[in-house]
N, C-alpha and C positions, 0 to 999 in steps of 0.2 A: 347198278345205275348211279349209286352215290359217287363212285370213283369217277365215272365219266362226267358227271355234273361238276365235280370238283375240278377236273382238268379244263372243262370249258370255262368255268369262272376264272381260273388262273390265267388262261389265254386272253380272255376279255380284259382282265386287269392289266396285263402287259400291254395290250394294244391301247388301252385307255391312257395309261401313264406315259407311253412313249410316242403315241401317234395321234394326239388330239388335233382336230382340224383347226384351221386358223380362226374361224368364227368363235369357237369355244375359247381359244387362247386369248382372244381379244377381251373376253369377259373376266379373265383372271388377273390377279395382282402382278406387279412388276417382278417381284422376287420369284413367283411361281413361273412366269414366262422365261426368266433367265435360266431356271433349272431345266425346263422342259423343251424349250425351243431348239429346233434343229436335230431332234432325236427321233426321226421318222422310223417306223417299223422296218422299212426296207433297208435301212442302214444299220439297224441294231438287232433284228431278229435272226435267229438261226434259220437257215433255209428249210430245214426239216420241219419248222414250225413248233418245235418243242421247248423253246426258251429264247431269251434275249439277253444281250449285254447292256450295260448302262451307257457306256461311251461309244460313239461311232469310232471304229478303229482307224489306224493310219494306213491309207492306201497310197503306196508310192508307185508311180508309173510314168513311163515315157511312151513306149509302144503299147498299143492296144490290139489284141488279136481278134479277128472277125471270123465268123463261121463261113462266110462266103463273100465273093466280090460284090454281089448284090447287097448284102448287109452293109458292107463298107460304104458303097455308094449311097445307100439310103440315109446314112448318118451324117453326110457332109453338111447338109443344111438343117440338121436337127437342132432345135433350140432348147430341147428339154434336157434334163440332167441325166444323160446317158453317156457311157464311156465312148470317147472318140479318139482323143490323143491326150497325152499327159498334160499338155499346156492348157487344155480346156477344163481340167480339173478332174477330181475323183470324189467319191462320197465324203472323204475327209474335208475337202474344201467346200463342197456343196452344203454340208451340214452347218458349218460356221456361217456361210453366206445366208443360208435360210434363217438361222437364228437372228442374225443382225437385221435382216429384213423384217422379221416379226416384231422387233423392238421399235420400228417406225411404222405405225398404222398408216395405211395409204400408200406405202412403198410397193413397187413392183418387183424389185430385185436388187441384189448387191453383188458387186464385183470385188475381188480381192487382189492386192498388189504387194510387191515385196517391201514396200515402205510407205509411210504416210506421204512423203514428198512425191513418190510415184503416183499415188492416188490423186493428189491435188493436180499434178501435171496432166494426167490423162483425162481427168474430169474437165479441166479447162480446154484441152484440145478437142474434146468431144463436142463442145458447144460454141467454139470460136473458129473463125476463118480469117485469112488475110483481108485486111480492110476493116475489120471489126474493131470495136472499142470495148474495153473492160473497165468497170468501176471496181476498184480494189480498196478495201479498208486500210487506212494508214497504219493501223496497229497490228498488221498481219505478221505472222511467223516469217522470220527473215528468209528462209529458203523459198517461201512462196513469192516474196518480192524478187528474189534473185531469178526465179523462173520467169516472172513477168518481164524483168528488165533485160535479161540475157538471152532468153529463148523466144518469148512472144514478140518482143520488139523487132528483132531482125526478120521475123516472119511477116511483119507488116500488121501486127495486132497491137494497138496502142493501149496503154494502161493509164488510167487517171485515178490517182489516189484521193480518198475522201476522208473527212473527219469522222471518226467512229461514233461520235455523239450527235451527228446531224439529223438522224431520223428521216422524216418525210421530206426534209429540205433537199435530200439527194435528187429530187425531181429536177432541180435547177441544173444538175450536171449531165442529165440525160440528153444525148444528141441523136441524130438520125443514124449514126454509126454504132451506138451503144447496143450491145447484145446481151450482156450479162452483168450481174452485180455479185461480187464475192464478199461474204461476211466472215468474221471470226469473232465470236462473242462468248466470253470476254477476250480481250486482246492478249497476245502472248506474254508481253512484258509489263504493260501498264494497266491491264485488266479493265478497260472501259467496257461496259455492257451496252450492246447495240439495241436499238428499238427495232427488232426483227419484223414484227407485224407491220409497222409503218413502212419500212423499206420494201417489204413484200407487196404491200398494197400499191406502191408506186410501180414496182416491177410488173405486176399483173396488169395494171392499167396501160402500160406501154408495151406489153408483150415481150418482156425480158425474162431471161432465165436467172433464177437465184440459186446460189451455192453457199454453203456454210461449212467452215471447219468447226466441227462440234466436239473436238477431242476433250476439251476441258470438262464439260458437263456430261458427256456421253448421252445417248438417248434416254438413259435412266432419269437424268435430271433436267433435260431439255428435249422435248419432242419437236424436232425441226419441222417435220412434215405436218405435225399438228398445228404449227404456226405458219403453214403455207409455203415453206421452202421446197424447192424442186429437187435439189441434190444435197445430200448430207455426207460429209467426209470425216473419217476418223483415222487418226494414227493409232491403229490397234496395238502398236508397240507399247503404248502407255497403259491406260487404265483397263482396257479390254483384256490384255495379256496379264498385266499386273505384277510381273516378276522379273522384269529387266533382262529377259533372256531370249528375246526374239525381235525381228523387224517385220512389220506387217501394216498394211493400210487397207481401207475399204471405202467404196463409194456406193451409196444407196440412193436409188432414183425413183421418181414417180413414173407411172406407166408411160406417159408421153415421151420421156427421155431415156427410158431403160434400154431400148435397142441401140441408141446412139452410144451410150456408155459401154455396153457390151461389145459392140463392133469395134469401137476405138481401142478397147483393151486388147482384143484379139489381134487387131492390126499392128499394134506396137509390141506384140509378143509378151504382154504382161501376164505374169503368173505368180502364184504364191506357193511356197514349200508346204507340202502336206504335213510335215513335222511341225512347222511353225503354226499351221492352222489347227492342228491337234492341241498344241499347248495353249493357243488363244481360246479355243473352245473350252478347255478345262478352266482357264482363268475366268471366262465369262460366267461360269456357274456361281462364282463367289463375288461377282461385281457388286451386288447390293450390299453385302456385309462389309466389303472392303471400302467402298465409297462412303458408307456411313461412318466408318472409323476415321478415314481420311478427313471427312468433314468435321467430325467432333474434335479430332486432334488439331486440325488446321485452325479452327475457330478459337480453341483454347490458347494456342500459341499466338495467334493474331491479336486477340484481345489483351494478352499480357504485353505484347510489343507496343500496343497503343499507349501504354502508360510509362514507357521508358523514355527518358529525356534525350537519349542518343538517337531516337527514331523520330523523324519529322512527320512521316505519313506511313500508314499501312494500306496498301492497295489490295483490298480483298472485297470482292463484289457483295458479300453478305454483311459487310459493315456499313452503317448508315452514311458515312461521309465518303465512301468510295464512289468514283464516277459511274453513274448509271445504276446505282443501288435500287432505286425505286422500280426500274424496269426489271432488274433481277428478281426482286420480290414479287412482281406481277407475273413473270413468265417462267421462272425456274422453280423446280421443286427441291433443289438442294445445291450444295456447293462442294467442290472437290478440295484437294489439299494443296493446290498451287496458288501462290500469291507473291507479291513483292513488297519490300519495304524501302522507303527512301530514308537514308541516314541523315542525321542533323549535322550538316557541315562536313568537314573532313575532305580527304582526297582519296585517290585510288590506293595509295600506300596504306592508309588507315583501314580502308575497306578490306584489302588483302590481309592485313593483320587480323582482322576479325574472322575472316573465313578460314585462313590457313590453320588456325589453332582449334577448330571445331572437332570434337571427338565423335559425335553421333551423326553428323551430316557429312555425306560424301561430297566431293567436288567433281561434278561431271554433267555432261549434257543429258537431255531427255528428262523424263519424270514419269510418274504414274506407277512406279514399282512400289514394293513394300518398304523401301528404304528412303530416308530423308536426304535431301540434296540442297546445297547452297551454291549459287553461281553469281559472279558479278555480271552486270549488264549495263549497257549505255544506250538507252532508247533514242537519244538524239541522233545516233548514227543511222537510224532506220526510219526516218520520217521524211515525207515530201510535202504533204498537204498541211501538216500541223507542226508545231514546235514543242519540243519537250524541254521544260525548264523545271528544275527542282532544287530543293534546299541542300542537297548533297548527293553522293553516289547511290546507285540502286543495287539492291541484292534481291535476287529471286530465290524463294524458298519453296521446296516441296516437302510437305509434312507427311512422313510415312506412317508406319503402323507401330512405331515405338511408343513407349510411355511418354505422354506429353510433358510430364514433370521433368523427365531426363532431358528432353529437347530444350525446355525453357532454361534449365540450369546451364546447359551448354551454350545457349545464346546469351545468357547473362554474362558468362565469362568472355564470350566473344565481344560483346558490347563494351566490356571493361577494357579489353585490348584496343578496341577502336578508340575509346575515350583517351587512353594513354598516348596512342599514336597521333591522334588528332591534335 
């Protein structure tokens, strides 16, 4: 009897650790949910019931075989997580989607895409039609602007750009054609923090859909749906994956919009590689410790940069003089490792001299991996509703997981090169 009791206890422990229901997960801490979310028993337990693995495995598939024609026909309109065709996903993709949904209490579901831009594009197409108008934040990611200007406009969907710091004054831009408001907080290059609750209040009063690119903070540091947002978008390429080795995007939606998001993704044939989903799921488990280190390192470097005479401004939402800092302090629970600096005078040649000689910073697009990056950027080229004027050229920095003292020494040498060239 003792042996049978021991086996039953072990099985209950496995189910408890891998298959907690959502209500219980909602009562746990963020780090616990990151570890446990998306690890349902049906994706991890041995079918014989004698054991379980830790990580849902990689299911690669195109064709799915059915037991009968009747079984095939029955699954055509099945909205549950059951194998139908590879494009609709496998347990590998469903487990990641399930985990991302659990990170946004109030969400109904998550769709995965081959990139963050694909996620943004499909989310917008799900809620907009020809003749509609979109309010787009002026500090948005450049590919988001390109999609609005080059794809939505020819379709007859107008985009009106708005000041990221206007808050509830956005009500003055709403017309009878307005259908959605897109936010990105903080902005990609200049890091203005938006008053999301104020904008959401305007949207709800007018019956508008709200979308946010939440890649910088992730749901760990900003609960989009907790602040009333309808659709939260992530470039999972960045902090979710965390290792600069995959491309992936996600769209998480409230119940009222979930089927629109799902059907639009299916109609456009959007799908995500199970191998990339597996890697993103693995990265997700360490998100809390990685973001904590990105935050600590980023703030150490940012505060040092504030004291350098070659730096006119540090655009980091957690610093008191950064635009929208008070809102960041009110609404966010942390900061990531991405921010910008405005150099004090100089030109592009001086900026290039600073960046080219860096030893611990890579020069490359994207961010969110374990490595530090430095790229030049010119925000004035990506503005329509506002003007960007600064004391000198801008450099965007991503602070990785290296020792901050090494990064500071590297930047000190870079600023010396900047000063000599300037």
